[in-house]
N, C-alpha and C positions, 0 to 999 in steps of 0.2 A: 239096517236103517232104524232110526228112532231110539227110544229108550230101551233098556234091557228087558222090560216086561212086554215088549211088542214083537210080534212076528208078522211077516208079510208073505202071503201065499197067493196063488192064482188058481181059480176053479172055473173052467169053461169060459175063459176070457174076462172073468170078474177079478179085479185085484182087491184083496182083503187085507187090511192092516188092522190087527186085533191084539188085544191083551187082556189079561185077567188081573184085577186088583181089588182086594178087600171086599169080596162079595159081588163084584160087577164083572161082566164081560163087556168090554168096550170095543167098538170096531168102526172103521171107516171103509165103505165099500164103493169102488169105482166101477160102474156098469158101462159097458161099451154102447155106442149108438145102436138103437133098434133092438136091444137085447130083450128076449122073451123068457120069462121065468114060468115054468110049468106049475100047475096047481099043486100046493103042498099045505101041510098043517104044521105050523111052528110048535116045537115041543115045550117052549116056555114063552112067557109074555115079554114084550119089549117096547121101547119107544124108538121111533124112527124119525129122523129129521133130514130134510132135503137141503143140502148146502148149495147144490148147483144142478142144472138140468131139470128133468121132469119125468114123472112116471104115472101110470094108470094101474090101479089095483082093482081086480074083478072078484067079487064075492058071489055068493049064491043068488042074491036078489038084486044086486046093484053094483055099479062101478064108480070109483072115486078117483079124481085126478089130483095130483099133488105136484106143485112146482117149487121153485126156489123159495126158501123161507118158510115153507109149510111143514107140518109135522102130524104124526098120528100115533095113537096107542094101538098095539096089536095084542089081543089076548091069546093065550096058548090055545091051540087046537082050532083056530079060526082058519078054515080052508079058503085059500085064495090063490090067484095067479097074478102076474104083473107083466106089464109091457113098458119099456123105457123109450124115451123120445129119440129123435134123430140126433140129439146132442148127448145122449146117454144120461147118466145121473151120478152124482156123488152124494152118498147117504151116510149119516152117522147113526149108529145103533147103540142104545144103552139098554143092557139086559141084566137086571138084578137077579141074583140067585134066590133071594127071599121073595115071597109073595108081596106084591104091592097093589093096594086097592085101586089106585089110580089107573092101573093097567088092565083091570078086570073086564073092561068093555071096550069095544071099538069106538074111538073118538077122533074126530078131525080137529086139529089144533092149528087154525089158520091165522097167520099174522099176529101171533101171541108173543112176539119178542124172543122166541126160543133160539132163533138163528144165531144170535150173538154168542150165547153159551155153547152152542154146537160148534161154532168156529173156534172158540177157545179150547174146547175139548180136542178137536181135530189137530190143533197146533201142538198140544201136549203129546199126542200120538206120534208126532214128527220129531219131538224134542229128543235130545241125547243126554240131558243132565240127570242127576240122581233124584231131583225133585219132581220129575215128570209124573211118576205114578201117583204121588200124593196130590198133585195139582189136578190130574185127570179125575181122580176119585172125587175131589171137591166139586168139579164142574158137573160130574154125573149126579151127585147129590142135589146140586142146585137145579138141574134139569128135572129131576123127579119131583122136587118141591114145587117148581113152577107148574109141572103137569098136574099135580094134586090141586093146586089153587085154581087152575083153569077148569079142570073137570068139575070140581065142586061148585065153582062159580056158575058154570053153564047149567048145572042141575038146579041151583037155587033160583037163578034169574033168567035163564034162557040165553039166547044169542044177544050179543051187544048190538047197539043201534047200527043201521046200515051206514050212516054217515061216518062212523068211526073207521070202517074199512076204507071208505073214500079218503079219509085223512091220511091213513097209512099209505095208500097207493100214491097220494100226492107227494108225500115225503120220499118215496122210492123214485118217483119220476123226476125229482129235483135234487138228487143226492149231491150233485156238484155245485149247487147254488145255496146261498144263505137264505133259506125260507124261514121267516119268523112265525111265531105262534099266531099273531094277528092275521097274517096272510093266509095261513091254513084255515083258520076259523072263518074268515070272510069267504073263502072259496067254497066251503061246504055249508055255509049259512047258519052257524051256531055262534054263541058268545064265546070269546077266548077263555074266560074263566071256566065255563062249563066244559069246553073241549079239554082244557088242561086237567081238570078233575077226573073226567071219565077216561081220558087217555091213560093217565097214570094208574088208575084203578084197574084197568084191563091189561095194560102192557107192563106195569111194574116200574116204569121209568118215565121221566118227563118227555115231552115232544122233542125238545132239543137234544137230550141224551140219546133218544131213539134214532134221531137223524144222524148223529155222530157214529153210532154203532153200524147203521146201514152203510155209511161211507167206508168205514173200516173193513167191513165184511166184503164189500165190493172190491176194495183195493187188494185184499188178501187173495181173492180169486184171480185178479189180473196179474199179481206177482207170481203166483204159483203156476199160472197157465201160459205165460209167454215171456218175451224178452223186452217188453216196453220199458224204456228207461224209468227208473224209480222217480225221478223228478217229474216226468210226464204223468205218471200214475198219481203222484201227490197233487198235481194241479187239477187233473180231471176229477179227483175225489173231493176237491174243494178246500184243500189245505193251503195255507199261505205260501209255504215253500217246503223243500224236501226235508230240511232239518226239523221243522215243526211236525211234519208227517212222521219222521223217524222216531222222534220222542214219544209221540202219541201212540204209534204202533207198538213200540217196545213196552210202554207202560201198561197197555191193555192186553197184548198178546204174549209178552214175555221174552220175545226175541226181536232183533232188528229186521226190517224188510229184506235187507241183503241176505241175512242168514236164512230167513224163511224161504227165499228163492233158491238159495244154495241147497237146502234140504230137498226141495222139489226136483232140482236138476240132478242131484245125487240119485234120487229114485229112478229117474229116466236112464241114467248111465247103468244102473243095476238091472235094467230090463223090465221095470215095473211101470205101469201106466200111472200118470199123475194128471190131475186136471189142468 
């Protein structure tokens, strides 16, 4: 499966698609429903991003819950256990071999726009062309850069305003609809210009672009996880038609929706779990 730098293994029911490329270990982990991970201490720091499902990590003094679209930095030696939801979870891991200051402390990265890059990285781990390793490395570097900006931003100015999270949730709840900037601003009670400025400063993209990325990430999950006709997925994701959806998907993910589904089905025929 996938590019030549990728291997697929199973450990205690967990499917691990992983590869090493230019100083990174990159992996996609598929945890089965209700899986429990006993307490352990990672030997190196990493960034974890939840593509689908949910999990709860328990540390010495607290527990943290992470669902679809959230992320965390995990310093080396941080003892913790994990419990996964009744839906299981699909997690992307970025582990640099060299030390990274942004991964030196435990940090929650909620709703920070990382999901899009994580989906792009996951797609490259499925790809079979010679350019996949280089593309995967690029997305890993972008994810680390985004992590550094987010961690440093929190240190400088604290958490973003509560209404910003409400705006992001509103976009998620209306992925299949054309929700404009003015509608979002009115719903949360702030001026559109102020919303646009703060949203882009925190998420790195405009409200409109973030909404498009949410729709595409949702569509990728639907394509990989079932047999719903692509035309139906396109409509539910808010695209005008299947051809528009296909062009947009290929331009941003690198392969067509049909090929993306074929890769997932090939995984199933090989006996590996796929979302």
